[in-house]
N, C-alpha and C positions, 0 to 999 in steps of 0.2 A: 739089725739093732746097732751095729757099728756105725752105719750111715746116719741113723737117727741121732745117736749120741754125738757124733762129729758135727752134725748140723746144729745141735744145741750149742756146742762149744764155738762153732763158727759165728753164731749169733752173738755170743759174748765177745768174740773177736771184733765184730762190727761195732761193738760198744766200747772198744778199748780206748778210742779217742773221745770218749764220752765226757760230758761236763756234768759231773754229779751235782745234784741239787743239795745245797747245805741249808740248815735251818737258819732263820733269822733269830738273832739274840737280842732281847730287849731288857735293858736295865732301867727299872722304874725307881725314881727317887722323889720322896715328898719333902719339900722344904717349906719354909714359912710362907703360907699363902699361895703355894704353887706346886705343881707336879711336873716332873720332867721325865721323858722317856727317850733313852738313847738306844737307837736300833743299829746293830751291826748287820748289814744285809748285802745281798747280791743285787745291787742297783740295776744292773743291765737286764735282769729278768723282769723286774717291775716296769722298766721303761719299755721293754719289748712287748709288754702285755701278755706274758705267759701265765697260764693258769697253773700254779704251783701245787695245787692240792693233789696229793698222792703221786706227784711226779718224782721220778728218780733221776732222770737224765734229760737235759734240755735238748739234746740232739733228736729226741723222739717227737718233738713238737713241730708244728708248721711255722713256728716263729724262730726256729733255730738259726736261720741265716741272719735275721735281724739281730739276734742275740750275739752271734759271733762278731758281727760288725761293731757292735757297741763295746765289746770287750777290748777292741783295739784302739778305742778313742783315748786321747790324752785326758788327764784329770779335768782340765778346764772345760773341754768340750763335753765330757760326761756330766759335769755339774750343770752346764747350761741345759742339756737334755733332761736332766733330772728335776729341774725347778718346777715345771707344771705338774709332774708326776708326784713330787713330794707334797704339793698342795692338795692333790686329790687324795693321797694317803692320809693326810692329816684330817681330812673331812670324813674319810671312810672308817678310820679306826675310832671306835666309840669307847670312851672312858666315862663311867658313871661314878659319881660321888654321892653316897646316900640316896641313890635312886635318881639323881639329877645328872643329865649329861654335861660333861665338861668340854667346852669347845677347845680344840687343840690347834696350835699354829706351828709353823715351821720355824725353829730356832736357828738351824744351821744344817749344812750338808758338807761332809768331808769326803771327797772322792778318793778311792784308793789309787795307788800308783800302778802303772802297767807292769806286770811281771810275766810269769809264764802263763800264756793265755789258755793253756790246757787246764788250769786250775781257776776256780772262781776268785774274782777280785772282791775284796771286802771293803765296803764303804760304810760311812757312818751318817745316819740321819737323826737329828735331835728334834723332838717335838716338846711343846710346853703348853700348859694350861693353867688358868687361875683357879684356885680353890676358895670357896666361901668359908670352909672350915677344914682344918687338917686332921680332924678326928673322925670324920665320917668314913665308913668302909668304902673301898673302891672295887670296881669290877671292870676288867678290860675285855672288850669284844673284838676279836680278830676277824677281819672280813673274809668272805668266801674268795677262793682263788689265791690267797696270800701264802699258802703252804704252812709249814710248821714254824711256830714261834716258841722259843725258850724264854720265858719271862722270869726275871730275877728282881727281887726287891732289894735295893741297896740302902745303905746308911742306917740300918737297924740291926740289932743283935740277932734276932730270929726272923729273917726276911722270908717272904713268900718265894717259892720256886715252883714253877709249873710248866708243863708242855701243852701248848694249845694248838690244835689243828685249825685250818681255815674254816670259818663259819662257826667256830666255837668261842667259848668265853672262859675267863679265869675263874677260879674260886674267889670267894670274898677275900679281899686283901685288907688287912688292918694296917693303917698308916704307921702305927707305933710298933709293928712287928706281929708275928704270928705265934700261936701256941706251938711249941716245938713238936715236930712229928716224932713218933716212936721210931726206933731203929728198924723195927720189922717193916713198918710201912714204907720207909725210905728204901730199904732193901728190895721190897716188892716193886716199887715204882721204877727202879733202875734196871730191872731184869729185861723188860721190853726194849729199853734203849740199847742194851748190849746185843740183844738178839737181832734187832732191826739193822744194826751195823753189819751183821753177817748176812742175814736174809731179810730183805733182798738187796741191800746196798753194797755189801762188801765183795764185789766181784773178784778183786785180787786175792782176798783171803779164801774165797770159795775155790778158786783155781788151785791155790796152794794146798788146801785140804784134799782136793781131788787128786792132786799129784801124789800125796801120801797114800791115798786109797789104792791107786792103780799100781803100786809097786808089787804087791803080792796079794793073793787071795787068802793067805793064812792070817788068822787073827793075831798071832804073836807079833809079827812085824808092824802091823797097824797100831797095836797097843803101845809098843815101844815108841813109835814116832809121835803119836798123839800125846803121850805122857810127856815126852821131851818138849814138844811144842807148847803144851799147856803150862808146864813148869816155867819155861823161859818167858813167855809173854805175860804171865802173871807177875813175875818179878819186875819187868820193865814197865808194865802198866802201872804198878804201884809207884815206882820211882819217878816215872814221867808225870803222873798225876800230882805227886808231891813237889814236882819241880826240881828234884835232885838231879835228874838226867834230862837234858834237853838237846836234841839234835834236829836241825832244820829239816823240814819236809822235803826240801830239794835234794837232800842226801838220803833220807830214809826211804822215800817212795821209789827211786830207781833201784835201790838194793832189794826192796820187797819184790819188785818185778824180776830182778835177777834170781831171787830165791825160787820163784816159780819156774824159771827156765832150768835151774839146776836139778830140782827134784824130778822134773818131767824128763829131762835128758838122761838122767841116771836110770829112770824106769826103762827107757828104751834099750840101754846097753847092759843092764844088769837084771837078771831074772830073780834075784834074791837080795835080801838086805845084808849089806856089809857092816862091819863093826862101827865104821865111821859115820854111817847114815844118821843115827840118833843124835850124834854130836853135832853134825852139820845142821840138822833140823833144829836143835836147841839154839844154836847160834843165830839162825835165821828167825827163830821165834822171839829172840830178844828184840829184834828190829820190828817185827810185827806188833809186839807189845807197845812200842813207842808210837806206832801208827794208831793203835787203839787209844792210847793216852791222849793223842791230839784231838780225837773225836770227843772223848770224855771231857776234855778241857773246854770244848765249844759249848757243851751243855752245862758245865759248871757243877760243882759239888756243894751241897748245902752245908753251911757252917755248923760245926759240931756233929755232923753225921757223915764224916768223910769215909769211915770204915764201912758202914752198912751200904752206902752208895757205891763204893768201889767194889765190894763183894757182889752186890746185885748186878752191876754192869758186867763183871767177869763171869758170873753164872750165866747171864744172858748170852755172852759171847760163846761160852762152852756149849750151851744148848743149841745155838745156831750151828756150830761146827758139827756137833753130833747129828743134827738134822740133815746137814749136807751129806754126811757119811751114810746115814740111814737111807736117804733117797737114792744115792748111788748104788748102795747094796741091793735095794729093792728093784731098781731099774735094770741092773746088769749082773751084779755079783751073785745074787740068789739064783738066777736062772742059768747063767752061763759061766759062773766062776770056776766050776769043776770040769768044764769042757777042755779038751786038748787044744782047741783053737782059740781059747779065750785070750791068751797073751798076744799071739801074733795078729789077731783080727779085731780085738777090742782094746786091750790095755796099751799096746804100743801105738796104734793110730790115735787113740785119745790123748796119750801123753805127748805125741808129736804136735797135735793141735794146741794143747796147753802150752808147750814150749814156744810155739810160734806167737801165741798171744802174749806170753810173758816177754818175749824178745821185742815185740812191737811196743809194748808198754815201756820197756827199758829205754829204747831209743827215743820214744816220744818224751819221756820224763827227763831225759838227759839233755836233749836238744831243745 
């Protein structure tokens, strides 16, 4: 069982240099006689011809080498490579107005600057179409293979917000604004968004939670740690989403990796929870909350429904964390947690692998 669990963690380690797939963000604006769609997207993935539907990591595709080469291109070269692809996208994305298709054309492309190539470069593609009338309802069809689109209606008080998967379509969008959603419906809509950020996409958060799990087989220490972590990331998630606290990802992400190393190393050298452990977990939880806030910021929060959306996202995150703990308990804790050899043959080796993955992430994110 130790070998199996270590193998799973080794697989995660192989994904440590992974390029996580982020959703495309689309801002739709209706003006006098026209509609404009501004897409914030990972242009390299579209140029490389990667099928983004259900994809979590570009390193798992047969186009990963081409994708990595594109990430290193200067902005001018990327714009040149994107030109024919942008035209294809404009033709593939279907926007209907009152049941009639609106031809879209490329208005402009703004390539992102080269940064840390371990993170996706964000570029901007603007599409535009002429409208015969600005009162007819709109529907946007997102093509197969394009991955997830977060579509937001701009310029109106109650704009449409929706998450569309490849091959799907938006709900009917009223150009003048939508009927406000109830707080309960917004709450329910954002729970899957939070859960998805933990399972399957939050590998660093998964490893941190597993680090908490492997400290002790007793329920008390686990509850203390999870409570401290939850309280901390709830605070900074709210502050980060409100824009009160903003720390660059170049600082937050390496420290999150360091937090994984800390809890795992302490597991190896300490067979029980010391008084400072919940305090340290709380401090690291503050940083994890900022990481959650950056993800929530990419999806956006509906105007007038900030609190229900934030609560729903946070509940989804908690359900994801509890699911990780439940899986770990059912996989090893339930069967072997009371064995005399559980700590030396399962908890310590697993913590060592977690620490190595965290250390690799830390170096990668700093350098």
